C-alpha positions as CSV (number, residue, x, y, z in Angstrom):
1,M,0.3,-0.2,-0.3
2,R,2.5,2.4,1.1
3,I,4.2,1.7,-2.8
4,V,1.4,2.7,-4.3
5,I,1.5,5.7,-2.3
6,F,4.9,6.5,-3.3
7,T,4.7,5.9,-6.7
8,C,1.5,8.1,-6.9
9,L,2.9,10.8,-5.0
10,L,6.2,11.0,-7.3
11,L,4.4,10.8,-10.6
12,Q,2.6,14.3,-9.2
13,V,5.5,15.9,-8.7
14,A,6.7,14.3,-12.1
15,A,4.4,15.9,-13.9
16,C,4.8,19.2,-12.5
17,T,8.1,19.9,-13.0
18,P,8.7,23.6,-15.4
19,T,10.0,23.9,-18.5
20,V,12.8,26.7,-20.0
21,Q,11.7,27.4,-23.0
22,V,14.2,29.8,-25.5
23,N,12.6,31.4,-28.3
24,A,13.6,34.3,-30.4
25,P,11.8,37.2,-29.9
26,K,9.7,38.2,-33.0
27,E,10.6,41.7,-33.4
28,P,14.0,43.3,-33.6
29,I,15.5,44.6,-31.0
30,T,15.7,48.5,-30.9
31,I,17.9,50.8,-29.2
32,N,17.5,53.9,-28.8
33,L,20.6,56.5,-28.6
34,N,18.9,59.9,-27.8
35,V,21.9,61.1,-26.1
36,K,22.9,65.1,-25.9
37,I,26.3,65.7,-25.2
38,E,27.1,69.2,-24.0
39,H,29.9,68.1,-21.6
40,E,32.3,70.5,-24.1
41,I,30.2,73.4,-23.5
42,R,30.2,73.4,-20.0
43,V,34.0,72.7,-19.8
44,K,34.7,75.8,-22.1
45,V,31.8,78.1,-20.0
46,D,33.7,76.9,-16.3
47,K,37.2,77.7,-17.5
48,E,35.9,81.4,-18.6
49,L,34.4,81.6,-15.4
50,D,37.5,80.8,-13.7
51,Q,39.6,83.3,-15.7
52,L,37.1,86.2,-15.3
53,F,37.4,85.3,-11.1
54,A,40.8,85.2,-11.4
55,D,41.6,88.1,-13.5
56,D,39.1,90.5,-11.2
57,S,39.7,88.9,-7.6
58,E,37.7,91.1,-5.9
59,L,34.8,90.6,-7.1
60,F,34.1,87.8,-4.0
């Protein structure tokens, strides 16, 4: 009797095993590259401000 119950439980557990499927996407992968580059402008302004403060040290 125990063997029958154990076999039934084993079959139920084996039937519940998850499956993993790897499929290619149907639509192509798109990468959005909308990037603003403002670093150069900021560096120029910072350098001009540093020079202005160095030239006229009485501002602050």
